[in-house]
N, CA and C atoms as a LAMMPS dump frame, in Angstrom:
ITEM: TIMESTEP
0
ITEM: NUMBER OF ATOMS
162
ITEM: BOX BOUNDS ff ff ff
-5.0000000000000000e+02 5.0000000000000000e+02
-5.0000000000000000e+02 5.0000000000000000e+02
-5.0000000000000000e+02 5.0000000000000000e+02
ITEM: ATOMS id mol type element x y z
1 1 1 N -298.529 406.211 -361.869
2 1 2 C -297.368 405.545 -361.297
3 1 3 C -297.458 404.046 -361.579
4 2 1 N -296.732 403.645 -362.56
5 2 2 C -296.683 402.224 -362.885
6 2 3 C -295.539 401.577 -362.13
7 3 1 N -295.88 400.61 -361.333
8 3 2 C -294.834 399.878 -360.624
9 3 3 C -294.408 398.708 -361.5
10 4 1 N -293.133 398.415 -361.542
11 4 2 C -292.678 397.302 -362.381
12 4 3 C -293.228 395.973 -361.868
13 5 1 N -293.595 395.132 -362.801
14 5 2 C -294.11 393.813 -362.45
15 5 3 C -292.924 392.9 -362.16
16 6 1 N -292.964 392.271 -361.012
17 6 2 C -291.898 391.335 -360.646
18 6 3 C -292.363 389.941 -361.04
19 7 1 N -291.688 389.368 -361.999
20 7 2 C -292.014 388.014 -362.441
21 7 3 C -291.406 387.029 -361.452
22 8 1 N -292.171 386.026 -361.1
23 8 2 C -291.746 385.07 -360.084
24 8 3 C -291.495 383.692 -360.689
25 9 1 N -290.615 382.974 -360.054
26 9 2 C -290.298 381.6 -360.433
27 9 3 C -291.535 380.73 -360.18
28 10 1 N -291.944 379.899 -361.136
29 10 2 C -293.124 379.066 -360.921
30 10 3 C -292.91 377.942 -359.905
31 11 1 N -291.679 377.663 -359.556
32 11 2 C -291.387 376.586 -358.611
33 11 3 C -291.355 377.096 -357.173
34 12 1 N -290.547 378.123 -356.9
35 12 2 C -290.362 378.576 -355.513
36 12 3 C -290.921 379.973 -355.242
37 13 1 N -291.381 380.66 -356.278
38 13 2 C -291.995 381.991 -356.173
39 13 3 C -291.004 383.114 -355.874
40 14 1 N -289.706 382.865 -355.928
41 14 2 C -288.713 383.938 -355.787
42 14 3 C -288.673 384.73 -357.091
43 15 1 N -288.171 385.96 -357.06
44 15 2 C -288.037 386.712 -358.32
45 15 3 C -287.137 385.953 -359.29
46 16 1 N -287.555 385.916 -360.532
47 16 2 C -286.777 385.148 -361.498
48 16 3 C -285.559 385.914 -361.986
49 17 1 N -284.599 385.168 -362.499
50 17 2 C -283.336 385.71 -362.983
51 17 3 C -283.317 385.534 -364.497
52 18 1 N -282.909 386.561 -365.209
53 18 2 C -282.923 386.535 -366.673
54 18 3 C -282.173 385.33 -367.241
55 19 1 N -281.073 384.976 -366.624
56 19 2 C -280.261 383.852 -367.106
57 19 3 C -281.032 382.532 -367.093
58 20 1 N -281.97 382.382 -366.162
59 20 2 C -282.701 381.126 -365.992
60 20 3 C -284.19 381.266 -366.3
61 21 1 N -284.584 382.329 -366.955
62 21 2 C -285.999 382.601 -367.226
63 21 3 C -286.695 381.366 -367.77
64 22 1 N -287.848 381.017 -367.256
65 22 2 C -288.691 381.721 -366.304
66 22 3 C -288.431 381.337 -364.856
67 23 1 N -287.302 380.726 -364.58
68 23 2 C -286.982 380.279 -363.225
69 23 3 C -285.993 381.224 -362.558
70 24 1 N -285.732 380.983 -361.266
71 24 2 C -284.808 381.85 -360.533
72 24 3 C -283.403 381.265 -360.473
73 25 1 N -283.278 379.969 -360.731
74 25 2 C -281.972 379.327 -360.589
75 25 3 C -281.923 378.033 -361.395
76 26 1 N -280.733 377.487 -361.5
77 26 2 C -280.563 376.195 -362.157
78 26 3 C -281.307 375.118 -361.385
79 27 1 N -281.314 375.235 -360.084
80 27 2 C -281.988 374.246 -359.236
81 27 3 C -283.47 374.153 -359.575
82 28 1 N -284.146 375.295 -359.655
83 28 2 C -285.574 375.29 -359.971
84 28 3 C -285.817 374.834 -361.409
85 29 1 N -284.944 375.221 -362.312
86 29 2 C -285.07 374.789 -363.706
87 29 3 C -284.97 373.266 -363.789
88 30 1 N -284.017 372.688 -363.052
89 30 2 C -283.845 371.237 -363.054
90 30 3 C -285.01 370.529 -362.367
91 31 1 N -285.542 371.113 -361.311
92 31 2 C -286.706 370.525 -360.637
93 31 3 C -287.895 370.451 -361.585
94 32 1 N -288.087 371.499 -362.37
95 32 2 C -289.182 371.508 -363.332
96 32 3 C -288.98 370.423 -364.387
97 33 1 N -287.768 370.291 -364.886
98 33 2 C -287.47 369.255 -365.875
99 33 3 C -287.746 367.871 -365.297
100 34 1 N -287.336 367.638 -364.063
101 34 2 C -287.581 366.335 -363.441
102 34 3 C -289.067 366.053 -363.279
103 35 1 N -289.855 367.074 -363
104 35 2 C -291.307 366.874 -362.905
105 35 3 C -291.872 366.401 -364.241
106 36 1 N -291.394 366.993 -365.327
107 36 2 C -291.854 366.553 -366.648
108 36 3 C -291.403 365.124 -366.92
109 37 1 N -290.163 364.812 -366.602
110 37 2 C -289.632 363.481 -366.896
111 37 3 C -290.239 362.394 -366.017
112 38 1 N -290.643 362.741 -364.8
113 38 2 C -291.225 361.765 -363.875
114 38 3 C -292.745 361.751 -363.915
115 39 1 N -293.338 362.323 -364.955
116 39 2 C -294.795 362.388 -365.105
117 39 3 C -295.469 363.164 -363.982
118 40 1 N -294.761 364.118 -363.402
119 40 2 C -295.363 364.972 -362.388
120 40 3 C -296.352 365.949 -363.001
121 41 1 N -296.161 366.234 -364.28
122 41 2 C -297.091 367.081 -365.02
123 41 3 C -297.794 366.193 -366.044
124 42 1 N -299.001 366.538 -366.359
125 42 2 C -299.725 365.813 -367.399
126 42 3 C -300.568 366.798 -368.186
127 43 1 N -300.623 366.583 -369.462
128 43 2 C -301.455 367.413 -370.317
129 43 3 C -302.79 366.71 -370.515
130 44 1 N -303.882 367.424 -370.317
131 44 2 C -305.186 366.784 -370.505
132 44 3 C -305.424 366.512 -371.99
133 45 1 N -305.986 365.367 -372.259
134 45 2 C -306.326 365.045 -373.64
135 45 3 C -307.789 364.64 -373.699
136 46 1 N -308.38 364.895 -374.814
137 46 2 C -309.747 364.444 -375.022
138 46 3 C -309.754 363.615 -376.297
139 47 1 N -310.479 362.528 -376.289
140 47 2 C -310.497 361.677 -377.477
141 47 3 C -311.103 362.431 -378.658
142 48 1 N -310.483 362.288 -379.812
143 48 2 C -310.987 362.971 -381
144 48 3 C -312.051 362.139 -381.703
145 49 1 N -311.974 360.828 -381.558
146 49 2 C -312.969 359.944 -382.15
147 49 3 C -313.444 358.966 -381.083
148 50 1 N -314.711 358.599 -381.124
149 50 2 C -315.189 357.614 -380.143
150 50 3 C -314.501 356.27 -380.346
151 51 1 N -314.291 355.582 -379.257
152 51 2 C -313.662 354.272 -379.294
153 51 3 C -314.63 353.286 -379.955
154 52 1 N -314.207 352.518 -380.972
155 52 2 C -315.127 351.609 -381.666
156 52 3 C -315.673 350.499 -380.77
157 53 1 N -315.029 350.234 -379.654
158 53 2 C -315.5 349.193 -378.74
159 53 3 C -316.678 349.654 -377.9
160 54 1 N -316.934 350.954 -377.847
161 54 2 C -318.036 351.47 -377.014
162 54 3 C -319.364 351.255 -377.66
């Protein structure tokens, strides 16, 4: 008995809607965009070369 997996919105955890995948609504989609634009999210970076001043 395989139960269907319910995918959830990463913002509010409600079941997501196909129209707004991976979110449940325009509101959550816009909130996520604002987090990216306001530096609410950050990608970790590691230096590829040592700084010559060190």
